[in-house]
N, C-alpha and C positions, 0 to 999 in steps of 0.2 A: 675725611671730608672730601670731596670731588674739588677737582680744579675749578670747576664753574662755581661751586658753592663759595670756595675761599674767594673768588673774584668779585661775587655777590657782595658777601659780608663784608670786603675790603672797600667797597665802593669803587671798584676799578673797572670803569666803563671799557676801557680798551681791553683789558684782558677778559671780560666778559665776551665781546664782540670775537677777539681771537680763538676762545674757547669753543663758542659756537661755529665759527668759520672751519675749525679743525675738527667738526663733527661731535662736539659734546651734546648730549641728549639734554634738553631744556626741561624734559620731563623726567629727569632721574632723580630719585632723593639720595642722599647721603646715608652713610652707615647708620647714623642716629634717626633717620627717617624724616629729615626736615627737608623741604622744597625750596627751590631757590625763587620761585615765584613769592612764596609765603615770606621769606626773609626779606627779599627786596621791599615787599609791601610794608612789613612790620618796621623796618629800618626807615623806610621813606626814601629809598634810593630810586626816585621816579624815572630817572634816565635810564637806569638799568632796567626797571621794570618794564619801561615802554619796550625796550630791544627785548625782552624775555615774551612779552606779549606778542609782538611781531613775529617772533620766533615759534608761536604756537604753544606757549604755557599753557598747560591744563588747568582750568580755572575750578575744577571739581576736587582737586587734591586737598587732603585736611592734613594739620599739622599733628604730630604724634601723642602730643600731651592731651589738649582740650578738643581735638577732632574738629577744628575750626578752619573757616576758610581764609584765602588771603585778604577779603574784606573784613572779616572779624580783625585780623591782625593789624590791618592799616587804620581802622576805626577805634580800636583799642589803643593804638600808640599815637593817635591823634593825627595822622597823616592824610589831610584833606585831599591832596593832589593825588595821592596813590589811590584814594577812595573813588575819585573821580575817572581815572585811568580804567580801575577794575571794572566799574560799572559801564563804562564806555564800551568795554570788551564783553559784556553779557554776564559777568558774574552773578549767580543768585544772590537777589538782594534781601530776602526773606529767611534763609537758611538759619535754623536753629542748631546750636552746638547740642550734642547728646547729653553732656554734663550737667550744665546748667539751664539750657534752654534758650540761651541767649541769642538775639539775632546780632547783627554788626551795630544796628541801631542801640540795641541795649548796651553793647559793649562802649559804644562811643559816650553813651549817658552817664554809665558806670563809672567811666575814667574822666568825665567832665570836659570833653573834647567837642566844644561847641560848634567849631567850623566842620569837623568830620561829620557830625550829627547832622548839620544842616544840609550838606552834601546829599546824605542817605535819605533825609525828608524829602528833598528836592526831586530826588530820582524816583520817589514814589513808594517808599518803603511802607509796609503795613504797620501802622500804629496800634493795631489791636492784639498784635501777638503777646502771648502772655508766657513768662519764663516759667522753668519747672517751680518756683517758688509763687508763681501766679501774679508776677507783676509786669505790666506792660511798661515801655521806655518812660511815659509819662509817670508812671507810679515811682519808678527809680529816680526820676527827676525831682518829683516832689519830696521823697525821702533823703535826697542829698542834702549835705551841709557845707559844700564846697562854694567858692566865689561866684562859679558859673551857674549855679542851681537854679536862680530865678530866669535866667537868659534861656536856659534848657527848657524849662517849664513853659516860658512864653513861645519858643519856638514850637515846641510839641502840642500846646494848646492851641495855637492860629492854625494848625493843620489838622486838628481833630474834627472827626465828623460827628456832626450832633447825633444824637439818638432819636428815637420815635418819640 
């Protein structure tokens, strides 16, 4: 694990800043193929995420497992503020993961993360994208049995574009 990645995982903002000041590459994956920007997003370390973004973190990098973006990671973990930061810095809103075809919105809905889903919807996510199993985020919400299901359905239905 790189020193920078260790500092990111430990939520040590001062150590992250020191690593970057000493020339650590913000866009260097560790030996496992994990990226600082994805881990900061997944863990909801928004202050660190902001520093990484300001240092030029590459928002096209993908995690080694699901091949998902930092936005997928933040949405999956329910970190709405991390989603906001990533979107403000221009991350791809509708990128689909190659394994399941989920967008970050699919991930937020799948994990019943209402606030993260709302951030992504408000940013203009395409609600019509279907996963590999042919489900839209609304389909996922409707099939959910979680406490947030009704709220997710309402959120997505309120943004749905009526058909012809």
